[in-house]
C-alpha positions as CSV (number, residue, x, y, z in Angstrom):
1,M,31.1,20.0,8.6
2,G,31.4,21.1,5.0
3,K,31.6,18.6,2.0
4,R,34.8,17.4,0.7
5,F,34.2,18.3,-3.0
6,D,32.3,21.0,-4.8
7,I,31.9,18.8,-8.0
8,I,32.3,15.2,-9.0
9,S,32.9,15.1,-12.8
10,A,32.4,11.5,-14.0
11,G,32.0,9.7,-17.4
12,L,34.1,10.1,-20.5
13,I,38.0,10.1,-19.9
14,V,40.1,9.9,-23.0
15,Y,43.6,10.2,-24.2
16,D,43.6,12.6,-27.2
17,I,46.2,12.4,-30.0
18,I,45.6,15.8,-31.9
19,A,46.9,16.2,-35.4
20,S,46.9,19.7,-37.0
21,P,46.3,21.0,-39.5
22,V,44.5,18.4,-41.5
23,E,43.0,19.2,-44.9
24,K,39.6,17.7,-46.1
25,D,41.6,15.8,-48.9
26,I,43.5,13.7,-46.3
27,F,42.1,10.4,-47.6
28,S,42.9,11.3,-51.2
29,V,46.7,11.4,-50.7
30,D,49.3,8.9,-49.5
31,T,51.1,11.1,-47.0
32,K,50.4,14.6,-45.7
33,P,52.9,16.4,-43.4
34,L,51.6,17.8,-40.2
35,E,52.7,21.1,-38.4
36,S,52.0,19.5,-35.0
37,I,51.1,16.4,-33.1
38,S,50.1,16.6,-29.6
39,Y,49.2,14.1,-26.7
40,K,46.6,15.5,-24.4
41,T,44.1,14.7,-21.8
42,G,40.5,14.6,-23.1
43,G,36.9,13.3,-22.7
44,D,34.1,15.4,-21.2
45,A,34.4,14.4,-17.6
46,L,38.2,15.0,-17.5
47,N,37.9,18.2,-19.5
48,V,35.3,19.6,-17.1
49,A,37.1,18.5,-14.2
50,V,40.3,20.3,-15.2
51,N,38.3,23.6,-16.1
52,A,36.5,23.5,-12.7
53,S,39.6,22.8,-10.8
54,R,41.6,25.6,-12.4
55,L,38.7,27.9,-11.6
56,G,39.1,27.0,-8.0
57,A,36.6,24.2,-7.5
58,R,37.3,21.1,-5.3
59,V,36.9,18.3,-7.9
60,C,36.7,14.5,-7.8
61,L,37.1,12.6,-11.1
62,G,35.1,9.4,-11.9
63,G,35.3,7.0,-14.7
64,I,37.3,3.9,-16.1
65,V,40.7,3.8,-17.6
66,G,43.0,0.9,-18.8
67,D,46.0,-0.6,-17.1
68,D,48.4,1.1,-19.7
69,A,50.5,4.1,-20.3
70,P,47.6,6.4,-21.5
71,G,45.6,5.5,-18.5
72,K,48.5,6.3,-16.0
73,F,49.0,9.6,-18.0
74,L,45.4,10.6,-17.7
75,T,45.3,9.8,-13.9
76,E,48.6,11.5,-13.2
77,S,47.6,14.5,-15.2
78,A,44.4,14.8,-13.3
79,Q,46.3,14.6,-10.0
80,K,48.8,17.3,-11.1
81,E,45.7,19.6,-11.6
82,G,44.8,19.1,-8.0
83,I,41.9,16.7,-8.9
84,D,41.0,13.8,-6.7
85,T,40.9,10.5,-8.6
86,S,39.3,8.2,-6.0
87,G,36.4,7.7,-8.5
88,V,38.6,6.4,-11.2
89,L,38.7,2.6,-11.7
90,V,41.2,0.5,-13.8
91,S,39.6,-1.9,-16.2
92,A,40.8,-5.5,-16.0
93,E,39.7,-6.0,-19.7
94,N,40.0,-3.0,-21.8
95,R,42.6,-0.4,-22.8
96,T,42.2,3.2,-22.0
97,S,39.8,5.1,-24.4
98,V,41.5,7.2,-27.2
99,S,40.5,9.7,-29.6
100,I,42.4,10.7,-32.7
101,V,41.6,14.2,-33.3
102,L,42.0,15.7,-36.8
103,C,42.0,19.6,-36.7
104,E,41.2,21.5,-39.9
105,P,43.0,24.8,-40.5
106,D,40.0,26.8,-39.2
107,G,39.8,24.9,-35.9
108,Q,37.0,22.6,-36.6
109,R,37.8,19.0,-35.6
110,H,36.8,15.4,-36.4
111,F,37.3,12.4,-34.1
112,A,38.2,8.8,-34.6
113,Y,37.4,7.1,-31.2
114,Y,38.1,3.9,-29.4
115,G,35.9,3.8,-26.1
116,K,35.6,0.3,-24.7
117,S,36.8,1.2,-21.2
118,N,34.4,4.2,-21.0
119,N,31.6,2.0,-22.0
120,E,32.2,0.1,-18.6
121,F,31.3,3.1,-16.6
122,D,27.9,2.3,-15.1
123,G,27.9,4.7,-12.2
124,T,28.7,2.1,-9.5
125,S,32.1,3.5,-9.0
126,I,30.5,6.6,-7.7
127,S,29.6,5.2,-4.2
128,D,26.9,6.6,-1.9
129,E,29.7,7.7,0.4
130,L,31.4,9.7,-2.4
131,L,28.2,11.2,-3.3
132,G,27.7,12.3,0.3
133,E,31.0,14.3,-0.1
134,T,30.0,16.6,-3.0
135,G,27.6,19.3,-3.9
136,I,27.2,18.7,-7.6
137,L,27.4,15.4,-9.7
138,Y,28.2,16.1,-13.3
139,I,28.1,13.3,-16.0
140,G,30.0,14.0,-19.2
141,S,28.9,12.5,-22.5
142,V,25.8,10.4,-21.5
143,M,25.2,9.4,-25.1
144,G,28.6,7.9,-25.3
145,L,28.5,5.8,-22.2
146,R,26.9,2.4,-23.0
147,G,27.1,1.3,-19.4
148,L,24.6,3.9,-18.2
149,E,21.9,2.3,-20.5
150,G,19.0,0.3,-19.1
151,G,18.2,2.8,-16.3
152,K,21.7,3.0,-14.8
153,L,21.8,6.8,-15.4
154,K,18.4,7.2,-13.6
155,D,19.7,5.0,-10.8
156,L,22.8,7.2,-10.3
157,F,20.9,10.5,-10.4
158,M,18.3,9.1,-8.0
159,R,21.1,8.1,-5.5
160,A,22.4,11.6,-5.8
161,K,19.2,13.4,-5.3
162,A,18.5,11.1,-2.2
163,R,21.6,12.7,-0.8
164,R,20.6,16.3,-1.9
165,V,23.4,16.5,-4.5
166,M,22.7,18.6,-7.5
167,T,22.9,16.8,-10.9
168,A,24.1,17.9,-14.2
169,M,25.0,16.2,-17.5
170,D,26.1,16.8,-21.0
171,S,25.3,14.9,-24.2
172,T,27.9,14.1,-27.0
173,W,26.8,12.6,-30.3
174,A,24.8,9.4,-30.2
175,T,26.5,7.3,-33.0
176,D,23.6,4.8,-33.0
177,G,21.0,7.5,-33.4
178,I,19.2,6.7,-30.1
179,W,18.6,10.0,-28.4
180,L,15.7,10.8,-26.1
181,P,14.8,7.2,-25.2
182,R,18.5,6.9,-23.6
183,I,17.9,9.7,-21.1
184,R,14.1,10.2,-20.8
185,E,13.9,8.4,-17.5
186,A,16.8,10.2,-15.9
187,L,15.7,13.7,-16.9
188,P,13.2,14.2,-14.1
189,Y,16.3,13.9,-11.7
190,C,18.7,16.2,-13.6
191,D,19.0,19.6,-12.4
192,I,21.1,21.0,-15.3
193,F,21.2,20.0,-18.9
194,I,22.7,22.3,-21.4
195,P,23.6,20.1,-24.6
196,S,25.2,21.4,-27.8
197,F,22.8,22.6,-30.6
198,D,23.3,19.5,-33.0
199,E,22.7,17.1,-30.1
200,A,19.8,19.2,-28.6
201,R,18.1,19.2,-32.0
202,E,18.2,15.4,-32.1
203,I,17.0,15.0,-28.6
204,C,14.2,17.6,-28.7
205,G,13.1,17.4,-32.4
206,T,13.4,21.1,-33.0
207,S,15.9,23.7,-34.2
208,D,14.5,26.6,-32.3
209,P,16.6,27.2,-29.3
210,K,13.8,28.5,-27.1
211,E,11.7,25.4,-28.0
212,I,14.7,23.3,-27.0
213,V,14.8,24.9,-23.6
214,S,11.0,24.4,-23.1
215,F,11.2,20.8,-24.2
216,I,14.1,20.0,-21.8
217,H,12.0,21.8,-18.9
218,S,9.0,19.7,-19.7
219,F,10.7,16.7,-18.3
220,G,11.4,18.4,-14.9
221,V,15.0,19.7,-15.6
222,R,15.5,22.9,-13.4
223,I,18.2,24.7,-15.5
224,A,17.9,24.0,-19.3
225,G,19.8,25.5,-22.1
226,V,21.6,24.9,-25.4
227,K,25.2,25.7,-26.5
228,L,25.0,27.5,-29.9
229,G,28.7,27.4,-31.0
230,K,29.6,30.6,-32.8
231,S,26.4,32.1,-31.7
232,G,26.9,31.8,-28.1
233,V,24.5,30.1,-25.5
234,L,20.9,30.2,-24.4
235,V,20.4,29.3,-20.7
236,E,16.9,29.6,-19.6
237,D,15.8,32.9,-21.1
238,I,19.3,34.3,-21.0
239,E,21.0,34.7,-24.4
240,I,24.8,35.4,-24.3
241,P,26.7,35.8,-27.6
242,A,30.0,34.0,-28.1
243,F,32.8,36.3,-26.8
244,N,34.9,37.6,-29.7
245,C,38.1,35.7,-30.7
246,E,40.5,37.1,-33.2
247,R,42.0,33.7,-34.1
248,V,40.3,30.4,-33.4
249,V,43.1,27.9,-33.0
250,D,41.2,24.6,-31.9
251,T,37.6,24.2,-30.9
252,T,38.3,20.9,-29.1
253,G,36.7,21.1,-25.6
254,A,35.0,24.4,-26.1
255,G,31.6,23.0,-24.9
256,D,33.3,21.2,-21.9
257,A,35.0,24.5,-20.9
258,F,31.6,26.1,-20.8
259,M,30.2,23.5,-18.7
260,G,33.1,23.5,-16.4
261,G,32.8,27.2,-16.0
262,F,29.0,27.0,-15.6
263,V,28.8,24.2,-12.9
264,T,31.8,25.9,-11.0
265,G,29.8,29.1,-11.0
266,I,26.7,27.3,-9.6
267,S,28.8,25.6,-7.0
268,M,30.0,29.1,-5.9
269,G,26.5,30.2,-5.5
270,K,26.6,32.5,-8.6
271,S,23.4,33.3,-10.6
272,V,22.5,31.4,-13.7
273,Y,23.6,34.5,-15.7
274,D,26.9,34.9,-14.0
275,S,27.6,31.1,-14.2
276,A,26.9,31.3,-17.9
277,L,29.3,34.3,-18.3
278,L,32.0,32.3,-16.4
279,G,31.4,29.4,-18.7
280,S,31.6,31.6,-21.8
281,A,34.9,33.0,-20.7
282,A,36.3,29.5,-20.1
283,S,35.2,28.6,-23.6
284,N,36.8,31.7,-25.1
285,C,40.0,30.9,-23.4
286,C,39.9,27.3,-24.6
287,I,39.6,27.9,-28.3
288,R,42.8,30.1,-28.3
289,E,45.1,27.0,-27.7
290,I,45.6,23.5,-29.1
291,G,44.0,20.9,-26.9
292,A,40.9,20.7,-24.9
293,V,42.3,22.1,-21.6
294,T,45.5,23.8,-22.6
295,G,43.9,27.3,-22.4
296,A,41.7,26.5,-19.4
297,P,41.9,29.7,-17.2
298,D,42.2,30.4,-13.5
299,L,39.4,32.4,-11.9
300,S,41.3,35.7,-12.1
301,R,41.8,35.3,-15.7
302,A,38.3,34.2,-16.4
303,E,36.9,37.1,-14.5
304,K,39.1,39.4,-16.5
305,V,37.7,38.0,-19.8
306,V,34.1,38.4,-18.4
307,S,34.9,42.1,-17.7
308,E,36.3,42.6,-21.1
309,F,33.1,41.2,-22.6
310,L,30.8,43.3,-20.4
311,D,32.7,46.5,-21.3
312,G,32.7,45.7,-25.0
313,T,36.1,44.7,-25.7
314,L,35.2,41.1,-26.6
315,R,32.1,41.7,-28.4
């Protein structure tokens, strides 16, 4: 009998309030009119879940929300995407995590973040029974999940590996400056780790992408890489430039779109190269729209974007 899910995407779940465009002088003026304000789903785990689901993966979401309107919005939005939410718990103490996203005219973004409910996530809501029903466990924003400290991330990954579940994770920025020590013990039980460049530099102590990959491999990670923003991505020894985009609207969620496409590709049995192409296509679609998942493509559109890249149209 086959497994119920291709992917469990767990960790950071956030209600995004997106303001655009915001100039750098925002704090030097009393009032600055905005062209748009949007209320969106966000957080690495939910972003990856939406991207993967739209690409055709069977996805379960795991994490913590508050007993409030944003929490209901996030849970119902995931369900409307065809995502199972049996791994989402409701906090008895804290409100749903919220990010206020300030987008500059060129698409770069800055976050003001409240995350107490996310910090409750310690992996225990992902039961052994739930792990037994999936092929891949992905943890989004490990550096931003205080509940996974003290060996809890390692424990979760060990439980997954005991059930022959592939494990993957992404980083996010460690606001307290604690990097490698937070994930060192879990890395030998992680199959896929492809952090963003700025985060990888802090974790690995080098700015050389190839050295970053080697460093991550040295802990036993099977598939290592680094997301390079405008320069594309390096996964293993495969370098893929960023697909061309005539006008970048919003880079929010671009890295999550890549990871959603990549882990979906792996879950489909695609090669590392083809999975990286699928992730790059999802990321290219993401930055063309406001919001982390507004532009998330279905599989047909993503494959069309890959074809355009390969024939030179998007280079």
